[in-house]
Structure formats: C-alpha cells, structure tokens
C-alpha positions in Angstrom: 0.9 -3.4 -33.9 -2.8 -2.5 -34.4 -4.7 -3.6 -31.3 -8.3 -4.9 -31.5 -11.2 -2.9 -30.0 -10.8 -4.9 -26.8 -8.2 -7.4 -25.5 -8.8 -10.1 -22.9 -6.5 -11.9 -20.5 -7.4 -15.1 -18.7 -4.9 -15.9 -15.9 -5.2 -19.2 -14.1 -4.4 -19.0 -10.4 -3.8 -21.3 -7.5 -3.5 -20.8 -3.7 0.1 -20.1 -2.7 -0.2 -22.4 0.3 -2.5 -25.4 0.7 -5.9 -25.5 -1.1 -8.1 -23.1 0.9 -8.5 -19.4 0.3 -10.5 -16.5 1.8 -12.8 -14.7 -0.7 -13.9 -11.1 -0.6 -16.8 -10.4 1.7 -19.6 -7.9 1.0 -21.5 -6.0 3.8 -24.8 -7.8 4.7 -23.9 -10.5 2.1 -20.7 -12.3 2.9 -19.1 -14.4 0.3 -20.6 -13.8 -3.2 -21.7 -17.3 -4.4 -23.4 -17.8 -7.8 -24.1 -20.6 -10.2 -23.3 -20.9 -13.8 -24.9 -23.1 -16.4 -22.9 -26.2 -17.6 -24.2 -28.2 -20.6 -27.9 -28.4 -21.3 -29.2 -28.7 -17.8 -26.5 -28.7 -15.1 -25.3 -25.9 -12.9 -22.0 -25.3 -11.2 -21.3 -23.6 -7.9 -19.0 -20.6 -8.3 -17.6 -17.8 -6.2 -16.7 -14.2 -6.9 -13.3 -13.9 -5.3 -12.4 -10.3 -6.1 -14.6 -7.6 -7.6 -13.8 -5.1 -10.4 -13.8 -2.2 -8.0 -11.4 -3.9 -5.7 -9.1 -4.9 -8.5 -9.0 -1.4 -9.8 -7.9 -0.2 -6.4 -5.2 -2.9 -6.2 -3.9 -2.2 -9.7 -3.6 1.5 -8.9 -1.7 0.7 -5.7 1.1 -0.6 -7.8 1.7 3.0 -8.9 1.9 4.4 -5.3 4.6 4.3 -2.6 2.8 4.2 0.8 6.1 4.8 2.6 6.7 8.1 1.0 3.2 9.2 0.1 4.2 9.7 -3.5 3.9 7.8 -6.8 6.6 5.2 -7.5 9.7 6.5 -9.2 8.8 4.8 -12.5 5.9 7.3 -12.8 8.0 10.4 -12.4 6.6 13.0 -14.8 3.0 11.8 -14.7 0.8 14.4 -12.9 -1.7 13.9 -10.2 -3.5 16.0 -7.6 -2.3 15.9 -4.0 -4.2 17.3 -1.0 -2.2 18.7 2.0 -3.2 20.2 5.3 -2.6 23.7 6.6 1.0 22.7 7.5 1.6 21.3 4.1 1.6 17.7 5.3 0.2 15.1 2.9 -3.4 14.1 3.4 -4.4 12.2 0.2 -4.2 12.2 -3.6 -6.2 11.5 -6.7 -4.2 8.4 -7.1 -5.5 6.8 -3.9 -8.9 8.3 -3.5 -11.9 6.1 -4.2 -13.4 8.8 -6.5 -10.0 9.9 -7.9 -10.2 13.4 -9.3 -13.8 13.7 -8.1 -12.7 13.2 -4.4 -14.5 15.3 -1.9 -11.1 16.4 -0.5 -10.3 17.8 -3.9 -13.7 19.4 -4.5 -13.9 21.0 -1.0 -10.2 22.0 -0.8 -8.5 25.2 -2.1 -6.4 25.0 -5.2 -3.1 26.7 -4.3 -2.5 28.0 -7.8 -5.9 29.9 -8.1 -7.4 30.2 -4.6 -10.6 28.6 -5.8 -12.2 25.5 -4.4 -11.7 22.3 -6.5 -15.4 22.4 -7.4 -15.0 26.0 -8.7 -11.8 25.3 -10.6 -12.5 22.0 -12.3 -15.4 22.8 -14.7 -13.3 25.1 -16.8 -10.4 22.6 -16.7 -12.8 20.0 -18.0 -14.4 22.2 -20.6 -17.9 22.2 -19.0 -20.1 25.0 -20.2 -23.8 25.6 -19.5 -26.2 25.3 -22.5 -23.6 23.4 -24.5 -23.3 19.6 -25.1 -20.5 17.7 -23.3 -17.3 17.8 -25.3 -16.0 14.3 -24.5 -12.6 14.9 -26.0 -12.1 18.1 -24.1 -13.2 16.3 -21.0 -10.6 13.6 -21.6 -7.9 16.2 -22.3 -8.6 18.0 -19.1 -8.5 14.7 -17.1 -5.3 13.6 -18.9 -3.5 16.8 -17.9 -4.5 16.4 -14.2 -4.1 12.7 -13.7 -4.0 10.2 -16.7 -4.9 7.3 -14.4 -8.4 8.7 -14.1 -8.8 7.9 -17.8 -7.6 4.3 -17.1 -9.6 3.5 -14.1 -12.6 5.9 -14.5 -14.0 8.9 -12.7 -17.5 10.2 -12.1 -18.0 13.9 -11.3 -21.4 13.6 -9.5 -21.7 17.3 -8.8 -25.0 19.2 -8.5 -26.1 21.9 -10.9 -26.8 24.1 -7.8 -23.0 23.9 -7.2 -22.3 25.4 -10.6 -21.8 22.2 -12.5 -23.8 22.1 -15.8 -23.0 18.4 -16.3 -22.1 15.3 -14.4 -19.5 13.8 -16.7 -18.5 10.2 -16.2 -15.6 8.2 -17.7 -15.9 4.4 -17.5 -13.0 2.1 -16.6 -10.8 1.4 -19.6 -9.4 -1.7 -17.9 -11.7 -4.1 -16.0 -10.5 -7.1 -13.9 -12.0 -9.5 -11.5 -11.3 -13.0 -10.1 -13.8 -15.9 -10.0 -13.5 -19.5 -8.8 -15.5 -22.4 -10.3 -16.7 -25.7 -8.8 -16.3 -24.4 -5.3 -16.9 -26.0 -1.9 -16.8 -24.4 1.6 -14.0 -25.2 4.0 -15.4 -24.7 7.5 -13.1 -24.2 10.5 -13.0 -22.1 13.6 -11.1 -21.2 16.7 -11.4 -19.5 20.0 -10.1 -16.3 21.5 -8.4 -17.4 24.8 -8.6 -15.3 28.0 -5.8 -16.6 30.3 -7.2 -14.5 33.2 -11.0 -14.8 33.1 -11.6 -18.3 31.6 -15.2 -18.4 32.9 -16.2 -14.8 32.1 -18.8 -14.0 29.6 -18.0 -10.4 28.8 -17.2 -11.0 25.1 -18.7 -7.6 24.1 -16.0 -5.8 26.2 -13.1 -8.1 25.1 -13.0 -10.5 28.1 -13.7 -14.2 28.4 -13.4 -17.1 26.0 -14.9 -16.3 22.6 -15.3 -19.2 20.1 -15.7 -18.2 16.4 -16.3 -19.9 13.1 -14.6 -19.4 9.8 -15.6 -20.3 6.3 -13.0 -20.4 3.5 -13.3 -22.1 0.1 -11.6 -24.6 -2.2 -12.1 -24.6 -5.9 -11.3 -26.6 -9.0 -10.3 -23.5 -10.9 -9.5 -19.9 -10.0 -9.2 -17.4 -12.8 -8.5 -13.7 -13.1 -10.2 -12.1 -16.1 -8.9 -8.8 -17.5 -10.4 -6.7 -20.3 -8.6 -3.7 -21.8 -10.8 -1.4 -23.9 -8.4 -0.1 -26.5 -11.3 1.5 -28.5 -12.2 3.6 -25.4 -8.6 4.7 -25.0 -8.5 5.8 -28.7 -11.9 7.6 -28.4 -10.3 10.2 -26.0 -8.8 11.9 -29.1 -5.3 12.1 -27.6 -2.2 11.9 -29.7 -0.7 8.5 -30.5 2.1 9.2 -28.0 -0.5 10.0 -25.3 -2.6 7.0 -26.0 0.5 4.8 -25.9 1.2 6.3 -22.4 -2.2 5.1 -21.2 -1.5 1.6 -22.7 1.9 1.5 -21.1 0.4 2.4 -17.7 -2.0 -0.5 -18.0 0.9 -2.8 -19.0 2.9 -1.7 -16.0 0.0 -2.3 -13.6 -0.7 -5.7 -15.0 3.0 -6.7 -14.9 3.3 -5.4 -11.3 0.3 -7.2 -10.1 0.4 -10.5 -12.0 3.9 -10.5 -13.5 5.8 -11.2 -10.3 4.1 -14.6 -10.1 2.1 -14.1 -6.9 0.1 -11.6 -4.9 -1.8 -11.4 -1.6 -5.3 -10.1 -1.3 -6.2 -10.8 2.3 -4.9 -12.5 5.4 -5.7 -16.0 4.1 -5.9 -15.3 0.4 -2.6 -15.5 -1.5 -2.4 -16.7 -5.1 0.2 -17.7 -7.6 0.0 -17.7 -11.4 -0.2 -21.2 -12.8 2.7 -22.1 -15.1 1.4 -21.8 -18.7 -2.0 -20.6 -17.4 -2.2 -17.3 -19.3 -4.5 -16.9 -22.4 -4.7 -13.7 -24.4 -6.2 -12.4 -27.6 -4.4 -9.1 -27.9 -2.1 -8.0 -25.1 0.8 -9.7 -23.5 1.6 -10.0 -19.8 5.3 -8.9 -19.9 7.9 -8.9 -17.3 8.1 -5.9 -14.9 11.4 -4.8 -16.4 9.9 -4.7 -19.9 6.8 -2.9 -18.7 8.9 -0.4 -16.8 11.1 0.3 -19.8 8.0 0.8 -22.0 6.4 3.2 -19.5 9.5 5.3 -19.2 9.8 5.6 -23.0 6.1 6.5 -23.2 6.5 9.2 -20.6 9.3 10.8 -22.5 7.3 10.6 -25.7 4.2 12.2 -24.2 5.9 14.7 -21.9 4.7 17.8 -23.8 1.1 17.1 -23.1 1.4 16.3 -19.4 0.6 18.9 -16.8 2.2 19.5 -13.5 1.2 18.1 -10.1 -1.6 20.2 -8.6 -1.7 20.9 -4.8 -4.9 21.4 -3.0 -5.2 22.7 0.6 -7.6 20.6 2.6 -11.1 22.0 3.2 -13.5 21.3 6.1 -13.8 17.5 5.7 -13.8 15.5 9.0 -11.1 12.9 8.3 -7.5 13.8 8.8 -6.3 11.3 6.2 -8.3 9.5 3.6 -7.5 6.0 2.3 -9.2 3.9 -0.4 -12.5 2.5 1.0 -13.4 -0.8 -0.6 -16.9 -2.2 -0.8 -15.5 -5.5 0.4 -13.8 -6.5 3.7 -10.1 -7.2 3.6 
C-alpha cells in the first residue's frame, strides 16, 4: 500500500472515571486554555490536555522496560546508546533521554569502543565535515545505525563550532501527537492536609499544621487525541524500503501500545479511555498490539543487515547520578 505524504488519526477519548480530568500544567502558566473560532463570530473555550513533547515521551516509554533498564523484548535487535557509570551500572540511554542521541550524558561520556568522548565520536558517525554542506541522508543513516527512534521522534545536535562541530543538524519529529479538549469548564474543588498533632499550628512551610488547598480540574464536551505521521519525511531519509518499513512499524507499535489497549493514565487524576467507534483516519490504521508486535518483529528481521550494535558510553563528569525524561509539564 502506498501511503500519502502524511496520515492523520483522530481518536475520541473520555474520562475513565466520572467526568473530571486533570490537564497538563506548564510552569508559570498552569492549565493551557485557548479559544477556537466557531461559525462566523462565536468562540469556544478549549484546553490543551497533553503537549506534543509530552506525547513523544509517553510514546517512547512504550518501548522501554523501567524494571530492567532495557528496551522491551519486542525491540530486540534495534540498537540504542546506553550510558553506564564507572562500575558498569546503568545510568541512562538515548531511548529515555530528553535529547535522545544528543544527550549531555552521551556527549560528555567516553565511548567504550574508541575511547573518545561522545562529542568527538559523533561527527564522523553522522557524516559532518567542515566546509561541506550537510548531507541529510548520511545524517539519517548515521542516526539510524545508532538509534532509529531518534529518526521517529527527532533529535537536535546543538553543539558549538568551538567544540569541533561544523554543523548543528536537526531532525524533526516524524510523528506528532497531542490531546485537546473542546467546550471546557473548570471543576473547582479542594481539600486540607490534616495535622492530627498540631491542629492550631501555622508552620505550613515546614510541614506542620492544617493546610487547606484548592484544586482545579476540567470537564469537556469532547476530548480528542490528534496524531500526524509524516511518511514523506520517513521516505526522505534515503533508507532502503525495509528500513523505512521498520520506522513505520515502530510508529505502529507505539500507537497500538499507547492507544490500542483501550485506555491510558497520564496523571494522578487524568485517565482516559478510547470511545467506541471514535477513531477517524485517512491513511494509517490503529491495529491491535498483537498485530503491531508481529509487524515490528517481521520488520526487524527484514532490516537487520543495516542495524548497528548497542553502543556503551561511560559516564562523564555530569552531576546527576541517573537521568530521567524531564517534561516541560507537571505530572
């Protein structure tokens, strides 16, 4: 089947319990309210429930096993870069770093195979040369050999020329997803933190006393997840048909894992279910997880010759002992 340049999915959602839900919150902003035009002159109150950057993180999480600090078994054979400490204990990986292959832990660490820092090692792997234009296909090939998911969810190598990088190559997301709600209204509630010992105390800043608090959730007439898959971008990488199919299969697996099981939880008070019959598409299908898994395993076998091996980097002088995804929103 020949896919269009881009495919779109619209997935209708509803709260799994009751009618209220907790949206994402942005620093110094709170809930992201906006209005959209309706008809000739009316406006409708809307809410940004989950951002593209957060959805990218959540989709990638379907490929990772937090209990074992490795990718899920279905992804066996797909390479990534892992960072370990001096004792060989896992620290982080390109799959769970906010900047993926451009992570500071990779850039500042020492590549076991060569003894170079990641920042010294990567330019040649990505085909970056001074006084030459960026070879986008060579860049894509280099990223594919290290971690194909950075071609799916994007990566930006924002390195300075003074560090020996002649370019700052960037690969945009090939799959973009977000969740919005329309015709929304606030659902205001609150509570109190009870101190059974010091009921009259006022030392809330140190954790003592009775501390009342307010809470704002929302209700909505409609909640919709929007997904765009840029097939033209995937084809522009210049990979073989089998390798491009692997990227498509990775996206299919992530979508099936996230949406295909019927429900998912974003925050403490934000759990959604997919509405029966509430999926619209103009190019790709939301398959079952079993179908997506079978497709991915077949794609890995078909593209195995072009896949690299897992790369191990020894941690450099960064301060954090273990890095996790850092989202722009509160969870």
